[in-house]
C-alpha positions as CSV (number, residue, x, y, z in Angstrom):
1,M,1.8,1.7,17.6
2,S,1.6,4.9,19.7
3,K,-1.4,6.4,21.2
4,N,-2.8,9.3,19.3
5,V,-1.2,12.7,19.9
6,L,-2.6,16.1,19.1
7,A,-0.4,18.4,17.3
8,W,-0.3,21.3,14.9
9,H,0.6,21.6,11.1
10,F,0.6,24.4,8.6
11,V,-0.5,23.7,5.1
12,G,-0.7,25.5,2.0
13,K,-3.1,24.8,-1.1
14,T,-1.9,21.1,-1.1
15,P,0.3,19.2,1.3
16,R,3.9,18.7,0.2
17,D,3.3,15.4,-1.4
18,G,0.6,16.9,-3.7
19,R,-2.5,15.3,-2.3
20,K,-5.7,17.3,-1.6
21,V,-6.0,18.9,1.7
22,P,-8.3,16.6,3.5
23,K,-11.8,17.8,5.0
24,D,-11.9,18.1,8.7
25,G,-12.2,14.7,10.4
26,V,-10.7,12.8,7.4
27,W,-7.4,11.0,8.2
28,L,-4.4,11.0,5.8
29,N,-2.2,7.7,5.8
30,Y,1.4,7.3,4.9
31,D,2.7,3.7,4.0
32,G,6.6,4.3,3.4
33,P,9.6,4.7,5.8
34,L,9.3,7.4,8.4
35,I,12.5,9.7,7.9
36,M,12.4,13.1,9.5
37,C,12.3,16.2,7.0
38,C,12.1,13.7,4.2
39,S,9.1,11.3,4.5
40,G,6.0,10.7,6.5
41,L,3.3,12.9,8.0
42,H,4.9,15.9,9.8
43,A,3.6,18.0,12.8
44,S,4.7,19.9,16.0
45,I,3.3,19.7,19.5
46,H,3.6,23.3,19.8
47,P,2.1,25.8,17.1
48,L,5.1,28.1,17.3
49,D,7.4,25.1,16.4
50,A,5.1,24.2,13.5
51,L,5.2,27.9,12.2
52,F,9.2,27.2,11.5
53,Y,8.3,24.6,9.0
54,A,5.1,26.1,7.6
55,P,4.8,25.7,4.0
56,G,1.5,27.7,3.9
57,K,-0.5,29.9,6.2
58,T,-3.4,27.6,7.3
59,L,-2.9,26.2,10.7
60,C,-4.5,22.8,11.3
61,R,-5.0,21.0,14.5
62,V,-4.0,17.4,13.7
63,E,-4.4,14.0,15.5
64,C,-1.4,11.8,14.8
65,S,-1.5,8.1,15.2
66,G,0.1,4.9,14.0
67,Q,3.9,4.9,14.3
68,I,5.2,8.0,15.6
69,K,8.8,9.2,15.8
70,Y,9.7,12.5,17.8
71,D,12.5,15.0,17.2
72,N,13.1,18.1,19.3
73,D,10.5,20.3,17.7
74,R,8.5,18.1,15.5
75,L,7.2,14.5,14.9
76,I,6.4,12.3,12.0
77,C,3.6,9.6,12.0
78,T,1.8,7.2,9.7
79,K,-1.5,8.3,10.3
């Protein structure tokens, strides 16, 4: 497990997996394999990096936890 990391994520009317956008303070969990650009909960440490992947226009400050994998300009996590 990794320590919690603050990051940024843009969202549209729903997340890409079709779930409802959670209310502030409610955690999302992902139980499958973490594969960059394919599966897991995605975010970026810097908001401008998140903009490149933006599926919508609402910018969210997110706290990432659980298993975390990093790439150059993004990360994926299980919580």
